[in-house]
C-alpha positions in Angstrom: 85.0 122.8 101.7 88.2 124.4 99.8 91.2 121.9 100.1 94.3 123.7 99.0 97.5 121.9 97.3 100.5 123.7 96.0 100.9 122.5 92.2 103.6 119.7 93.0 101.1 118.3 95.2 98.3 118.2 92.9 100.2 116.7 90.2 101.9 113.9 92.6 98.3 113.2 93.8 96.7 113.2 90.6 99.2 110.5 89.3 99.0 108.5 92.3 95.0 107.9 92.0 95.3 107.7 88.2 98.4 104.8 88.5 96.2 103.1 91.4 93.5 103.1 89.2 94.5 101.0 86.3 95.4 97.4 85.9 98.9 97.4 84.8 100.3 99.0 88.2 99.2 96.6 90.4 98.8 98.5 93.6 95.9 98.6 95.5 94.2 100.9 98.0 92.9 99.1 100.8 89.2 100.3 100.7 86.7 99.0 103.1 83.7 100.9 102.1 82.0 102.3 98.7 82.0 105.5 100.3 85.8 105.3 100.4 86.1 104.7 96.7 83.7 107.5 95.4 85.5 110.1 97.5 88.5 109.1 95.9 86.9 109.4 92.5 85.3 112.8 93.6 89.1 113.9 94.4 90.2 112.7 91.3 87.3 114.5 89.3 88.3 117.5 90.7 91.7 117.8 89.8 91.4 116.0 86.6 89.3 119.5 85.8 92.0 121.3 87.1 95.4 120.3 85.8 96.2 121.2 82.4 99.8 119.5 83.1 99.0 115.6 82.0 98.3 117.1 78.5 101.5 118.4 78.2 104.1 116.8 76.2 106.7 116.8 79.2 104.3 115.6 82.1 106.7 112.8 82.7 109.7 115.4 83.3 107.0 117.6 85.3 105.7 114.8 87.5 109.6 114.0 88.0 110.6 117.1 89.2 107.3 117.7 91.3 108.3 114.8 93.3 112.0 115.8 93.7 110.7 118.8 94.9 108.3 117.1 97.4 110.3 115.0 98.2 113.0 117.3 99.2 110.3 119.6 101.4 108.8 116.4 103.5 111.8 113.7 103.3 112.4 110.5 101.7 111.4 106.9 102.1 114.5 106.7 104.2 113.5 109.5 106.8 109.9 108.3 107.5 
């Protein structure tokens, strides 16, 4: 299977998965089966292999810009 994501989608999804895995974040996925956790880890691993932006010194700015573009494209929280 191949899943296609834009660069912005991949970057935002990478950050989401990374942050949800950190203890400092405080948010949790509601995972009801070990297979769901394993699938998320596999997705995260694939993003880790593909993305170079998280290693750039301007990563926070790149992430912020990607979030802004995706919000403009798909709507904000207020529009859900």
